C-alpha positions as CSV (number, residue, x, y, z in Angstrom):
1,M,38.0,122.2,121.8
2,T,41.3,120.6,120.8
3,R,43.1,121.2,117.6
4,H,42.1,117.7,116.5
5,D,38.6,119.0,116.6
6,R,39.2,122.2,114.7
7,V,38.6,122.8,111.0
8,A,40.6,125.2,108.8
9,V,40.1,126.6,105.3
10,V,43.2,127.7,103.5
11,T,43.0,129.5,100.1
12,G,45.9,129.4,97.7
13,A,46.9,126.1,99.2
14,T,49.0,124.7,96.4
15,S,52.1,126.9,96.5
16,G,54.3,129.0,98.6
17,I,53.0,130.2,101.9
18,G,49.6,128.6,101.5
19,R,51.1,125.2,100.8
20,A,53.5,125.5,103.9
21,V,50.8,126.6,106.2
22,S,48.3,123.9,105.0
23,I,50.9,121.3,105.7
24,G,51.6,122.9,109.0
25,L,48.0,122.9,110.1
26,L,47.4,119.3,109.0
27,R,50.5,118.1,110.9
28,D,49.3,120.1,114.0
29,G,46.0,118.2,114.0
30,Y,43.5,120.3,112.1
31,R,41.2,119.1,109.5
32,V,41.9,121.3,106.5
33,A,39.9,122.2,103.4
34,L,42.5,123.0,100.7
35,A,41.4,125.6,98.2
36,A,43.2,126.7,94.9
37,R,42.6,126.8,91.2
38,R,44.8,123.9,90.2
39,A,42.9,120.8,91.2
40,E,45.6,118.5,90.2
41,L,48.0,120.0,92.8
42,L,45.6,119.9,95.8
43,E,46.0,116.2,96.5
44,T,49.8,116.5,96.6
45,V,49.6,118.9,99.6
46,A,47.8,116.3,101.7
47,A,50.2,113.6,100.5
48,E,53.2,115.8,101.6
49,A,51.6,116.3,105.0
50,G,51.6,112.6,105.6
51,V,48.3,112.6,107.5
52,E,45.6,110.0,107.5
53,S,42.8,109.9,104.9
54,G,39.8,112.2,105.5
55,R,41.8,114.9,107.3
56,A,42.3,116.9,104.1
57,L,39.6,118.1,101.7
58,A,40.6,119.2,98.2
59,V,38.3,121.8,96.8
60,P,39.2,123.4,93.4
61,T,38.2,127.1,94.0
62,D,38.3,130.5,92.1
63,V,38.2,132.9,95.1
64,G,37.1,135.7,92.8
65,D,33.9,133.8,91.8
66,P,31.1,134.0,94.5
67,G,29.6,130.6,93.4
68,S,32.9,128.9,93.7
69,V,33.5,130.4,97.1
70,R,30.0,129.3,98.3
71,E,30.8,125.9,97.0
72,L,34.1,125.7,99.0
73,F,32.4,126.6,102.3
74,S,29.4,124.3,101.7
75,R,31.6,121.3,101.0
76,T,33.7,122.1,104.0
77,R,30.7,122.2,106.3
78,A,29.2,119.0,104.8
79,A,32.6,117.2,105.3
80,F,33.7,118.6,108.6
81,G,30.6,120.1,110.2
82,R,32.1,123.5,111.0
83,V,34.8,126.2,110.3
84,D,37.1,127.3,113.0
85,L,39.9,129.0,111.1
86,L,40.1,130.7,107.7
87,F,43.5,131.7,106.3
88,N,42.8,134.2,103.5
89,N,46.0,133.6,101.6
90,A,45.2,133.4,97.9
91,G,46.5,136.2,95.7
92,T,48.6,137.3,92.9
93,S,51.1,140.2,92.4
94,G,50.6,140.5,88.6
95,P,53.5,141.4,86.3
96,P,55.6,144.5,87.2
97,A,54.3,147.4,85.0
98,L,54.5,151.2,84.8
99,L,51.4,152.6,86.6
100,E,50.4,154.5,83.5
101,D,50.6,151.5,81.3
102,L,48.5,149.1,83.4
103,S,45.5,147.8,81.7
104,Y,42.1,147.5,83.3
105,E,42.2,143.8,82.9
106,Q,45.5,143.6,84.9
107,W,44.2,145.7,87.6
108,R,41.0,143.8,87.8
109,T,42.8,140.4,88.1
110,V,44.8,141.4,91.0
111,L,41.8,143.1,92.7
112,D,39.6,140.0,92.3
113,A,42.3,137.6,93.6
114,N,43.6,139.6,96.5
115,L,40.7,141.6,97.8
116,T,37.4,140.4,96.5
117,G,38.5,136.9,97.1
118,A,39.3,137.7,100.7
119,F,36.0,139.5,101.3
120,L,33.9,136.7,99.7
121,C,35.6,134.0,101.9
122,T,35.3,136.2,105.0
123,Q,31.6,136.5,104.3
124,E,31.0,132.9,103.9
125,A,33.1,132.0,107.0
126,F,31.0,134.6,109.0
127,R,27.7,132.9,108.1
128,I,29.0,129.5,109.3
129,M,31.0,130.7,112.3
130,K,28.2,132.7,113.9
131,A,25.7,129.8,113.7
132,Q,27.8,126.9,114.8
133,D,28.1,125.5,118.2
134,P,30.6,126.3,119.8
135,R,30.0,129.7,118.2
136,G,32.8,131.8,116.6
137,G,36.2,131.3,114.8
138,R,39.2,133.1,113.6
139,I,40.2,134.7,110.3
140,I,43.7,135.4,109.4
141,N,44.5,137.6,106.5
142,N,47.7,137.4,104.5
143,G,48.7,141.1,104.1
144,S,52.1,142.3,103.1
145,I,54.7,144.7,104.2
146,S,54.2,146.1,100.6
147,A,51.2,147.9,101.9
148,H,53.6,149.9,104.1
149,A,56.6,150.2,101.8
150,P,55.6,149.5,98.1
151,R,57.9,148.1,95.6
152,P,58.3,149.9,92.2
153,N,55.7,149.2,89.5
154,S,53.4,147.4,91.9
155,A,50.3,149.6,92.1
156,P,47.5,147.0,92.0
157,Y,49.2,144.7,94.6
158,T,50.1,147.5,97.0
159,A,46.5,149.0,96.7
160,T,44.9,145.7,97.4
161,K,47.1,144.9,100.4
162,H,46.3,148.4,101.8
163,A,42.7,147.4,101.5
164,I,43.3,144.1,103.2
165,T,44.4,146.0,106.3
166,G,41.0,147.9,106.2
167,L,39.2,144.6,105.7
168,T,41.1,143.2,108.7
169,R,40.0,146.1,111.0
170,S,36.3,145.9,109.8
171,T,36.2,142.1,110.2
172,A,37.7,142.3,113.7
173,L,35.1,144.8,114.7
174,D,32.1,143.3,113.1
175,G,33.0,139.8,114.2
176,R,33.1,140.7,118.0
177,K,29.4,140.0,118.5
178,Y,29.8,136.5,116.9
179,D,33.0,135.6,118.8
180,I,34.9,135.9,115.6
181,A,38.4,137.2,115.9
182,C,40.4,138.5,112.9
183,G,44.1,139.3,112.5
184,Q,46.5,139.9,109.8
185,I,50.1,138.7,109.2
186,D,52.4,140.8,107.0
187,I,55.2,138.8,105.5
188,G,58.5,139.9,104.1
189,N,60.7,138.0,101.9
190,A,59.7,134.3,102.9
191,A,61.8,131.8,100.9
192,T,59.3,130.5,98.2
193,D,59.4,130.2,94.4
194,M,57.9,133.6,94.1
195,T,60.9,135.2,95.8
196,R,63.5,133.2,94.4
197,R,64.5,136.0,92.0
198,M,65.5,138.1,95.0
199,A,68.7,136.2,95.3
200,Q,69.7,137.6,91.8
201,G,68.6,141.2,92.5
202,V,65.2,143.1,92.4
203,P,64.5,146.7,91.7
204,Q,64.8,149.1,94.5
205,A,63.2,152.5,94.9
206,D,66.3,154.3,93.8
207,G,66.4,152.4,90.5
208,R,69.2,150.0,91.5
209,L,69.1,146.2,91.3
210,A,70.0,144.6,94.6
211,A,69.8,141.1,96.0
212,E,67.6,140.8,99.1
213,P,67.8,138.4,102.1
214,R,65.0,135.8,102.5
215,M,63.8,133.8,105.5
216,D,62.8,130.3,106.2
217,I,59.1,129.8,105.3
218,Q,58.8,127.6,108.4
219,D,59.1,130.7,110.5
220,V,55.8,132.0,108.7
221,V,54.1,128.7,109.5
222,R,55.1,128.9,113.1
223,A,53.7,132.5,113.3
224,V,50.3,131.5,111.7
225,L,50.0,128.5,114.0
226,Y,50.7,130.7,117.0
227,M,48.0,133.3,115.9
228,A,45.5,130.3,115.2
229,G,46.2,128.6,118.5
230,L,45.1,131.5,120.7
231,S,41.8,131.2,122.5
232,L,39.1,133.5,121.0
233,E,39.5,135.7,124.1
234,S,42.8,136.8,122.6
235,N,43.7,138.1,119.2
236,V,46.9,139.2,117.3
237,L,45.5,142.0,115.3
238,F,48.6,142.7,113.2
239,M,52.0,140.8,113.1
240,T,54.9,141.4,110.8
241,V,57.3,138.5,110.1
242,M,60.2,139.4,107.9
243,A,63.7,138.6,106.9
244,T,65.9,140.5,109.4
245,R,68.1,142.0,106.9
246,M,65.8,142.9,104.1
247,P,65.5,146.6,103.1
248,F,62.3,147.4,104.8
249,V,63.1,149.5,108.0
250,G,65.3,152.6,107.4
251,R,66.6,153.9,104.1
252,G,67.8,150.7,102.5
């Protein structure tokens, strides 16, 4: 199967990493179902990719809502006939807050977007991938290096990204019998609107404010395309792509 025959679903497709990866997949020949909450922005992603009409499908989606996720995959299969790749990218960090001051609603918002959404999309992808011909597919979860080295006041985000690692391992194991591969990419300081504040300084573990280096988001796109392009006989289980000089390895 060539890439021009392959179908991808990308969640959180209207901004940051999701937008860049969506455009990268479209330009690489994939047909892509673009999923995000903001319907008015979905069409701009396809326009920016500059691909022919019909290669991109815009589906307004709330990944924390089971019905909305079912609609996303139903519309994708109706339009394109199959699903070969799911990039579980949608998520939120929530506002920085002292752990003891977090509200239940703040915790639940991050949990639904980052973890429940990834699970619901994985479940729907399994149902399609195991039944299609050729059988199987690939799921790539957007994790975070924050699961290994959390930032201050980020308990909900860090907890969900730890959980994504467990979901990745379980999905990789449970998908074997269906020829479904699953891997995870942990990204550190890609240059997006979300990380723009890092140039001015962000809190460090010792209480200091310090500017942090960022990296070209296209390096993330190339990494995802590499993972996606492997045959189903091979899998990148975990990959870390990070700004070389960011304070992650060592003691800062």
